[in-house]
C-alpha positions as CSV (number, residue, x, y, z in Angstrom):
1,M,4.0,15.6,2.3
2,V,1.7,12.3,2.1
3,S,-2.1,13.1,0.9
4,K,-5.0,12.7,3.2
5,K,-5.8,9.1,2.3
6,I,-2.6,7.6,3.2
7,D,-2.1,9.6,6.4
8,Q,-5.1,8.3,7.8
9,N,-5.9,4.9,6.9
10,L,-2.3,3.4,6.1
11,D,-2.7,1.8,9.6
12,A,-5.9,-0.1,8.6
13,G,-3.6,-1.2,5.0
14,L,-4.9,-0.3,2.1
15,W,-5.8,-1.8,-1.4
16,V,-6.8,-1.7,-4.8
17,E,-7.0,-4.0,-8.3
18,T,-4.6,-3.4,-10.8
19,R,-5.4,-3.5,-14.4
20,H,-4.4,-6.9,-14.9
21,G,-6.6,-8.5,-12.1
22,N,-4.0,-8.7,-9.3
23,V,-4.2,-6.8,-6.0
24,A,-1.8,-4.3,-4.6
25,S,-1.8,-3.7,-0.8
26,A,-0.5,-0.9,1.3
27,F,0.3,-1.1,4.7
28,Y,2.7,0.4,7.7
29,S,4.7,-2.1,10.1
30,L,7.1,-1.9,12.5
31,G,8.4,-5.5,10.9
32,D,12.5,-5.3,12.5
33,Y,13.5,-2.0,12.1
34,E,12.7,0.7,15.4
35,D,11.1,3.0,12.7
36,G,8.7,0.5,11.1
37,E,8.2,0.4,7.6
38,Y,6.4,1.1,4.6
39,I,5.0,-1.6,2.4
40,L,3.6,-2.5,-0.9
41,N,2.6,-6.1,-2.2
42,W,1.1,-7.8,-5.4
43,H,-1.2,-10.1,-4.6
44,D,-2.5,-13.0,-6.6
45,G,-6.5,-13.0,-5.4
46,H,-6.2,-14.0,-1.8
47,M,-2.8,-15.5,-2.3
48,P,0.2,-14.8,-0.1
49,A,2.2,-11.7,-1.8
50,Y,4.3,-13.1,-4.7
51,R,6.0,-9.1,-4.8
52,T,7.5,-6.6,-2.0
53,E,8.8,-3.5,-2.2
54,R,9.9,-1.6,1.2
55,F,10.1,2.3,1.9
56,G,11.4,4.0,4.6
57,T,8.6,7.0,4.4
58,A,5.1,7.5,3.5
59,E,5.8,10.1,0.5
60,E,7.9,7.0,-1.0
61,L,5.0,4.8,-0.4
62,E,2.3,7.3,-1.9
63,V,4.4,7.6,-5.7
64,A,4.6,4.1,-6.0
65,M,0.9,3.6,-5.3
66,R,0.0,6.4,-7.7
67,K,1.7,5.2,-10.3
68,I,-0.1,1.8,-9.9
69,E,-3.5,3.5,-9.4
70,P,-3.1,7.4,-9.8
71,D,-6.7,8.2,-8.0
72,L,-6.0,7.6,-4.8
73,R,-9.9,7.5,-4.2
74,R,-9.8,4.3,-5.8
75,W,-7.5,2.8,-3.4
76,K,-9.7,1.0,-0.1
77,T,-9.3,0.3,3.4
78,R,-9.0,-3.7,4.4
79,I,-12.1,-3.0,6.5
80,D,-14.2,-1.7,3.4
């Protein structure tokens, strides 16, 4: 089961600054898939993403997000 933080905020998008000074962003997108996909991007500042991972479920995305920053309270919404 996906955490409440992700369930309530993924449509708005979440981001966190990594230990290396980059930014990781997570969001849900309909994209080219009928059921949509969960996306995790890495950015160098405000530059376009230099790395992208796609996931089929929010649970898989959450596992990847926790590898970047285990404390989900540090992930902010894009509108913060």
